[in-house]
N, C-alpha and C positions, 0 to 999 in steps of 0.2 A: 152481948151476942147480937148479931145483925138479924134483921127480920127474915132474910132468905135462909139463914142458918137454922132459925127456929122452925121455918116451914119444912126444911129438909129433915130435921130431927123428927118432927111430927109425922111426915110422910113415911120415913123409914120405920118408925115405931109401929105404924099401922100395917106394914107389910109383914107377911109370915114367911120367915126364911127357914122353916123347919124342913128336915128330911126325915120324917118319922118312919118307924118300923113298918107300918102298913102301906107306905109308899114304895118300899123296896120290892123289886121283882124277885120272888123266891120260887114260884110255882114251876115245877119241871114241865108241866103241861103247857103253860103259857110260853115258857122259853122255847119249847119244841115248836109251838105254833109260830113264834117269831121267825125261827130258822126255816120252817117249811113254807109258810105263806106270807111272811113279812116283806115289806118293801123297805128300801133303804135310800138314804141321802147322805152325801159325803161332803166334807170340807176338810181338806188335808190338814192335819193327820188324823182327823176324827171321822167316824162313820156312825150314823144313827140308823138302827133297824127298828121299824115300828109296825104295829098291827093294831087296827081299830077293832073295837068290839067290847062286849061285856067282860068286866074283870072279876065279877063275882061279889064285889063289895062296893061301898059308896065312893071309893077313890076314883078320881078322874084320871090319874096317871100312876103307872107302876114303872119304875126305872131301875135298871141294872147297869153295872159297868164291867168292862173286861179289858185286860191288857194281855197281849199275846206273849206266850213263852218263847215264840220264835224270835222276837225282837229283844226281849229282856229275860235273860237266862236266870238271873237272881231274883228270888221272891221279894227281896227288899226293894228292888227297883220297880217290880210290878205293883207291889202294894203302895209305893209312893205315888205312882201315876193313877192308880185307882182312887186314892184319897183325893188327889187333885181333881179328877173327873167328878167325883161326888160333890166336892166343894164348889166347883164351877156350876154344876147343876143346881145345887142348893141356892146359890146366889142369883141365878138367872131363871129359876123355875117360874117366876111370875110372867115371863114372856110367853110361856106355853099356857099356863093356867088361865090367863086372861083372854086368850084367843081360841081355845079349843071348845067345841060344843059336844064332843062325845069322848068316851074314855079311850085311852091308848095305853098299850104296853110298849115301852121303849127300852132299847139296849144301846149304850154308848160304848164304842170301841176306840182305843188308841192304837193306830195302825202304822207306826213308824218307829225306826230305831233312833230317830232324832230326839234329843232331850230338850224339848221346848220349856221355856220358863212358865210360871203360873200365869203371868199376864198374857203371854202369847196364847196359851191354851184357853184362857178365859175369853179372849177376843174371838178365837176360832169357835168356841162353844156358842157365843152369841150369834155369830154368822151362820152356824149350823142350824140353830133354832129358828132363825129368820128364814132360812132356805126350806126347812121342814114345814113351817107354817105356810109359806107360799105354795108348797106342793099339796098340802092337805086342804087349804082354804084358798083355792085359786080365785083371783080377782077377775071378774068378767067385765065386759065393756059396759054393761048396764050398771054394775056396782060402782064403777069409777066416775059415772056422770053425776 
């Protein structure tokens, strides 16, 4: 094995790729708050609705996923895209956790009838997370100096 491969293995083993039960957004009150007071950011075909504030426990993030019945009539198709969204979040959650300084409730939506591949959805998820971070942690002119 090459040295760079060993470093990559060590780096990946130190990262936590879990999506545990207490990270999942289940509270009807919090979900209602997301829809009434939440803000959103979009990167086609994904939309992220978020709300900052206390989540009631020690979690920094609570995340839920949703796929519209309007675009996918069969539950099999909706469940597939929900699994893909959960997996892309699980693989890229470090982008959010490393840069957020307060707790957030998030809801990811797949909003298109286009059936994108996992790789395309993963790329869009990364772009969406970067856009979200730019919106909640704006870089000011003093920060960039």
